[in-house]
C-alpha positions as CSV (number, residue, x, y, z in Angstrom):
1,X,-40.9,-61.5,197.8
2,X,-43.6,-63.0,195.6
3,X,-42.8,-64.3,192.1
4,X,-44.8,-61.3,190.7
5,X,-42.5,-58.9,192.6
6,X,-39.4,-60.9,191.5
7,X,-40.6,-60.7,187.9
8,X,-41.2,-56.9,188.2
9,X,-37.8,-56.4,189.7
10,X,-36.2,-58.5,186.9
11,X,-38.0,-56.4,184.3
12,X,-36.9,-53.2,186.0
13,X,-33.3,-54.5,186.1
14,X,-33.4,-55.3,182.4
15,X,-34.8,-51.9,181.6
16,X,-32.1,-50.2,183.5
17,X,-29.3,-52.5,182.0
18,X,-30.6,-51.7,178.5
19,X,-30.5,-47.9,179.2
20,X,-26.9,-48.4,180.6
21,X,-25.8,-50.1,177.3
22,X,-27.4,-47.2,175.3
23,X,-25.7,-44.7,177.6
24,X,-22.3,-46.4,177.3
25,X,-22.6,-46.4,173.5
26,X,-22.8,-42.5,173.4
27,X,-19.4,-41.0,172.8
28,X,-18.0,-39.2,175.8
29,X,-17.6,-36.0,173.9
30,X,-21.3,-36.0,172.7
31,X,-23.6,-33.4,174.0
32,X,-26.2,-36.2,174.6
33,X,-25.2,-37.5,178.0
34,X,-28.4,-39.2,179.0
35,X,-31.0,-41.7,178.0
36,X,-34.7,-42.0,179.0
37,X,-36.0,-45.0,180.9
38,X,-39.7,-44.0,181.2
39,X,-42.1,-41.2,181.2
40,X,-44.7,-41.0,184.0
41,X,-47.2,-38.1,184.6
42,X,-45.3,-35.3,183.0
43,X,-42.0,-36.4,184.4
44,X,-39.3,-38.5,182.9
45,X,-36.7,-40.9,184.6
46,X,-33.3,-40.4,182.9
47,X,-30.0,-42.2,183.2
48,X,-27.2,-39.8,183.2
49,X,-23.5,-40.6,182.7
50,X,-21.5,-39.9,185.8
51,X,-18.6,-37.4,185.7
52,X,-16.1,-40.1,186.4
53,X,-15.4,-43.6,187.9
54,X,-15.2,-44.1,191.6
55,X,-12.1,-45.2,193.4
56,X,-12.5,-48.8,192.3
57,X,-12.8,-47.6,188.7
58,X,-16.5,-48.6,188.6
59,X,-18.4,-46.5,186.2
60,X,-21.0,-44.3,187.9
61,X,-24.3,-43.3,186.5
62,X,-27.1,-41.2,187.9
63,X,-30.8,-41.7,187.8
64,X,-32.6,-38.4,187.6
65,X,-36.3,-37.6,187.9
66,X,-37.0,-34.7,185.6
67,X,-40.3,-32.7,185.6
68,X,-41.2,-31.5,182.1
69,X,-43.6,-28.9,183.5
70,X,-40.9,-27.0,185.4
71,X,-38.0,-28.1,183.2
72,X,-36.1,-29.1,186.4
73,X,-34.6,-32.2,187.9
74,X,-36.7,-33.0,191.0
75,X,-34.6,-35.8,192.4
76,X,-31.4,-37.7,191.5
77,X,-29.3,-40.5,192.8
78,X,-25.8,-41.8,192.0
79,X,-25.7,-45.5,191.3
80,X,-22.8,-47.9,191.0
81,X,-24.7,-51.1,190.2
82,X,-27.8,-51.9,188.3
83,X,-29.4,-53.8,191.2
84,X,-28.8,-50.7,193.4
85,X,-30.7,-48.5,190.9
86,X,-33.9,-50.7,191.0
87,X,-35.3,-49.3,194.3
88,X,-34.4,-45.7,193.3
89,X,-36.1,-46.2,189.9
90,X,-39.2,-47.5,191.8
91,X,-39.2,-44.6,194.2
92,X,-39.0,-42.1,191.3
93,X,-41.9,-43.8,189.5
94,X,-43.9,-43.5,192.8
95,X,-42.9,-39.8,193.2
96,X,-44.0,-39.0,189.6
97,X,-47.1,-41.1,189.8
98,X,-48.4,-39.8,193.1
99,X,-48.2,-36.2,192.0
100,X,-46.1,-35.6,195.2
101,X,-43.8,-33.4,193.3
102,X,-45.6,-30.1,194.1
103,X,-43.8,-29.8,197.4
104,X,-40.4,-29.8,195.5
105,X,-41.4,-27.2,192.9
106,X,-40.7,-23.5,193.3
């Protein structure tokens, strides 16, 4: 991994960590259960609070790729750690940026 890739990964981890802090500060009974990480080509990557903790009491969160044109979630993934969410985030950015979402649209 080059230093540029490490820097990009670190910035992505920071972006995800900041979103997690914002999500954690939303009261559980609030109708707002997500925060936006980034918008790409008519899509938005959201962090959504998981319904519960896993067996080890680790809070879960989901990353969701939302298409504003169809008003639907295109893809989502459950995450337990911020580091685990980085490749998912990168994949969602690529999906949105490549316009490869048409195969998933109805």
